[in-house]
C-alpha positions in Angstrom: -8.1 -12.0 -3.9 -8.7 -12.2 0.0 -12.6 -10.1 0.9 -13.1 -11.5 4.4 -13.0 -8.9 6.6 -12.5 -11.4 9.5 -10.0 -13.4 7.8 -7.8 -10.1 7.6 -8.5 -9.5 11.4 -7.0 -12.9 12.3 -4.2 -12.9 10.0 -2.5 -9.4 9.7 -1.2 -9.7 13.2 0.6 -12.8 11.7 1.5 -10.6 8.7 3.1 -8.0 10.9 4.9 -10.7 12.9 6.4 -11.7 10.2 7.1 -8.6 8.3 8.8 -7.5 11.8 11.0 -10.3 11.9 11.9 -9.6 8.2 12.9 -5.9 8.7 14.9 -7.3 11.9 16.9 -9.5 10.1 18.2 -7.0 7.0 18.7 -4.5 9.5 20.7 -6.9 11.4 24.7 -5.6 10.7 26.1 -9.7 11.0 23.3 -11.7 10.1 23.7 -15.5 9.7 23.5 -17.3 6.3 20.7 -19.3 7.7 18.7 -16.3 8.8 18.8 -14.4 5.6 18.2 -17.5 3.6 15.2 -18.4 6.0 14.3 -14.4 5.1 14.0 -15.0 1.4 11.9 -18.6 2.1 9.6 -16.4 4.1 9.0 -13.9 1.2 8.8 -16.0 -1.4 5.7 -17.4 0.5 3.8 -14.5 1.7 4.7 -11.7 -1.6 2.3 -13.6 -3.8 -0.1 -12.8 -1.2 -3.2 -10.4 -2.6 -4.0 -8.4 0.3 -3.8 -4.8 1.4 -1.2 -5.4 4.4 1.4 -7.1 2.6 1.6 -4.8 -0.1 1.8 -1.9 2.7 4.3 -3.9 4.7 6.5 -5.5 1.2 6.8 -1.7 0.0 8.4 -0.5 3.7 10.8 -3.4 3.7 11.8 -2.9 0.3 13.4 0.4 1.3 15.1 -1.8 4.4 16.2 -4.0 2.4 18.1 -1.5 -0.5 19.9 0.2 2.5 21.2 -3.1 4.1 24.6 -3.5 4.1 26.1 -6.3 2.3 27.8 -9.2 4.1 29.1 -12.7 4.0 26.0 -13.9 5.0 23.8 -10.9 2.9 25.7 -11.1 -0.7 24.7 -8.9 -3.6 22.7 -11.3 -4.9 20.8 -12.2 -2.2 19.7 -8.6 -1.6 18.4 -8.0 -5.2 16.8 -11.2 -4.7 15.3 -9.8 -1.9 14.3 -6.3 -3.4 12.2 -8.4 -6.1 10.4 -10.0 -3.8 9.9 -7.0 -1.8 8.4 -5.1 -5.0 6.8 -8.2 -6.0 4.3 -7.7 -2.9 4.1 -4.7 -2.9 3.1 -3.7 -6.7 2.4 -7.3 -8.4 -1.8 -6.2 -7.9 -3.8 -3.6 -9.4 -6.1 -3.1 -6.5 -3.7 -1.7 -3.7 -0.6 0.3 -5.1 1.4 1.5 -1.6 1.6 5.2 -2.2 5.6 6.2 -3.2 7.1 8.4 -0.7 10.9 8.0 -2.1 11.4 7.4 -5.5 15.1 7.3 -5.5 15.4 3.4 -4.5 13.3 2.8 -7.2 14.7 4.1 -9.7 17.9 2.7 -8.5 16.3 -0.8 -8.6 15.0 -0.4 -12.1 18.2 1.2 -13.3 19.9 -2.1 -11.8 17.5 -4.5 -13.8 18.1 -2.4 -17.3 21.5 -3.2 -16.3 21.1 -6.5 -16.0 19.3 -6.8 -19.0 21.9 -4.7 -21.1 24.7 -7.5 -20.0 23.1 -10.7 -19.8 20.2 -10.7 -21.7 18.4 -12.1 -18.4 14.8 -11.9 -18.3 13.9 -9.2 -16.2 10.2 -8.4 -17.1 8.4 -8.8 -13.9 10.6 -6.9 -11.2 10.9 -4.0 -14.4 7.2 -3.9 -14.8 6.6 -4.0 -10.9 9.0 -0.8 -10.7 7.5 0.9 -13.6 4.0 0.1 -12.2 5.2 1.6 -8.7 6.9 4.8 -10.3 3.7 5.6 -13.0 0.9 4.6 -10.8 1.8 5.0 -7.2 4.2 8.6 -7.6 2.7 12.0 -7.0 4.4 14.0 -9.7 6.0 16.2 -7.3 8.0 13.8 -5.7 8.9 12.0 -8.2 9.8 14.8 -10.8 12.2 15.8 -7.6 13.9 12.3 -7.7 14.5 12.5 -11.7 16.5 15.3 -11.2 18.8 13.7 -9.6 18.6 10.7 -11.9 19.8 10.5 -15.4 17.6 8.2 -17.7 19.8 8.9 -21.0 22.4 6.5 -19.4 22.4 4.1 -22.5 21.6 0.9 -20.6 18.6 2.7 -19.1 17.6 4.2 -22.9 18.0 0.6 -24.3 15.6 -0.9 -21.2 13.1 1.5 -22.0 13.3 0.9 -25.8 13.5 -3.2 -24.8 10.1 -2.5 -22.8 8.2 -1.2 -25.7 9.0 -4.3 -28.2 5.3 -5.8 -29.1 6.2 -9.0 -27.8 6.4 -7.9 -24.6 3.6 -8.4 -21.9 0.8 -5.7 -22.2 0.4 -4.4 -18.6 4.4 -3.9 -18.9 4.0 -1.4 -22.2 1.2 -0.3 -20.4 3.1 0.6 -17.3 5.9 2.0 -19.8 3.7 4.2 -21.4 2.3 6.1 -18.0 6.1 6.5 -17.4 7.7 7.8 -20.4 6.2 11.3 -19.9 8.1 11.6 -16.9 11.4 11.6 -18.8 10.1 12.8 -21.7 11.9 16.4 -21.3 15.4 14.5 -20.9 14.8 12.2 -23.9 12.5 15.2 -26.2 13.3 18.5 -25.0 17.0 18.2 -25.9 19.7 20.0 -28.6 21.5 16.6 -29.6 19.3 13.5 -29.8 20.0 10.0 -27.3 19.7 7.5 -29.9 20.6 6.8 -33.6 18.3 7.8 -36.3 17.3 4.2 -37.0 16.9 3.4 -33.3 14.7 6.8 -32.8 12.8 5.4 -35.9 12.2 1.5 -34.6 11.2 3.3 -31.0 8.4 4.8 -32.3 7.2 2.2 -34.4 7.0 0.4 -31.1 5.5 2.8 -29.0 2.9 3.4 -31.6 2.1 -0.5 -31.5 1.8 -0.1 -27.8 -0.6 3.1 -27.8 -2.8 0.4 -30.5 -3.1 -2.2 -27.7 -3.6 0.3 -24.3 -7.1 1.1 -23.8 -7.6 4.6 -24.1 -8.6 5.6 -20.4 -8.6 10.0 -19.5 -5.4 9.2 -17.8 -3.5 7.2 -20.8 -4.4 9.6 -23.2 -2.9 12.4 -21.2 0.4 10.3 -21.2 0.3 9.4 -25.1 0.0 12.8 -25.9 2.6 14.5 -23.8 4.8 12.1 -25.7 3.6 13.2 -28.6 4.1 16.8 -28.3 7.4 16.3 -26.9 8.0 14.5 -30.1 6.1 17.0 -32.5 8.3 19.8 -31.0 11.4 18.0 -31.4 13.5 17.9 -34.7 15.1 14.9 -34.2 12.1 13.4 -33.2 9.1 14.5 -35.3 10.6 12.9 -38.6 9.8 9.5 -37.2 6.6 9.9 -36.4 4.3 7.2 -37.2 1.8 9.0 -40.2 -1.5 7.3 -38.4 -0.5 8.4 -34.7 -1.0 12.0 -35.8 -4.8 11.5 -35.4 -3.9 11.2 -31.3 -4.3 14.9 -31.4 -7.9 14.2 -30.8 -7.7 13.7 -27.9 -6.3 17.3 -27.1 -9.0 17.8 -24.5 -7.3 15.3 -22.1 -4.2 17.9 -22.0 -3.9 20.1 -19.1 -3.1 23.8 -19.5 -0.1 23.1 -17.4 1.5 20.7 -19.9 5.1 22.0 -21.1 5.5 20.0 -24.4 2.4 21.3 -25.4 3.1 24.8 -24.8 6.4 24.0 -26.6 4.3 23.3 -29.7 1.8 25.7 -30.0 4.5 28.6 -29.9 6.9 26.9 -32.2 6.4 28.3 -35.6 8.7 25.5 -37.5 5.4 23.0 -36.8 3.0 24.7 -39.5 5.0 23.7 -42.6 6.1 20.4 -40.7 2.6 19.4 -40.3 1.7 20.8 -43.9 3.6 17.8 -45.3 2.6 15.0 -43.2 0.9 12.0 -45.0 -2.4 11.8 -42.7 -4.8 14.8 -43.7 -5.8 14.6 -40.3 -2.8 15.6 -38.7 -3.3 19.5 -40.1 -7.0 19.8 -40.0 -6.5 18.7 -36.1 -3.6 21.0 -35.6 -5.6 23.8 -37.4 -8.4 23.3 -35.0 -6.3 23.1 -31.6 -4.2 26.1 -32.6 -7.7 27.5 -32.9 -9.2 27.0 -30.0 -5.5 28.7 -28.2 -6.0 31.3 -30.9 -5.8 34.3 -27.8 -2.6 32.1 -26.2 -0.6 32.4 -29.6 2.0 34.3 -30.2 1.6 36.6 -33.3 3.6 34.6 -35.9 1.6 31.6 -35.2 -1.7 33.3 -35.5 -0.8 34.8 -38.9 0.1 31.3 -39.9 -2.8 29.7 -38.6 -5.0 32.3 -41.0 -3.5 31.8 -44.0 -3.2 27.7 -43.8 -7.0 27.4 -42.5 -7.7 29.8 -45.7 -5.6 27.3 -47.7 -7.3 24.2 -46.3 -10.8 25.5 -46.5 -10.1 26.3 -50.4 -9.2 22.7 -50.4 -10.4 19.2 -50.6 -9.6 19.0 -46.6 -12.0 21.6 -45.6 -14.6 18.4 -44.4 -12.0 17.6 -42.3 -11.4 20.7 -40.5 -14.8 21.7 -40.2 -15.7 17.6 -38.8 -12.6 18.3 -36.1 -14.2 21.7 -35.4 -17.3 20.6 -34.8 -16.5 17.5 -32.1 -13.6 19.8 -30.9 -15.1 22.7 -30.4 -18.5 20.8 -28.2 -16.2 19.2 -25.8 
């Protein structure tokens, strides 16, 4: 990484001039082939630099490239290559991710590369990772939610793309970005009257999601993203049969869930869940769920309150009482 302030003072004006020229080229309605090719060569050289100014300028250039009209010199192929280079410059590095002000172009970019994967089985891991990082880590929640209202994440190629990035052989940073992005489309995937995919595919996805959860560092933000998805699956009669029994123990991260979480509110207000969780193979599931409901007792609907009292008596008289006492102690202290 470039850290020298003197270096930055000397280099930043040169970077500014390069990006000014790139912007001029892509805004030109009729550039020559030579101008476009030179622009792409320049982007190949400058995009890999780890510099705040490069990241910021690359993000701005990305939107210019996305809106630039295609021409004889500036083909669709060259346009997407320029977009990939701009996204690489903006979101390759962790240190400085430019704030996403308009997610629409990035969603379009992501959707296009999912289509490439579905159609031609091309390797598009890096551009997909950069797009997911931008949407998951550099977007204000209200901004991305507004953009997603005009976007359909249940289209077959998009669903295939999201499922694909969770495969165990995918790079860890790609799966990490996907874990944080998934809650943003959770309602459209899990809170539906009809399933968006076949049962076998849901089962396979839940296995891959569980694997990704195991491999990622469980920071506070990651715990929050994981639980948002878990609660979405729990509340869905389509998805809940496919949850890995071991992953019910993730409920111990309950304190990471904000009070405004809609997936969580749906779960605690769902009287169907008590019988479902009672039959989960992992005994920790029931103990944790009872603890969570007791912590929210005053907010529960009367039917769930009654279920909670009955279920707690049953557990207290069983061999699972130790689990209940342990989780009450741990979560109560938090």
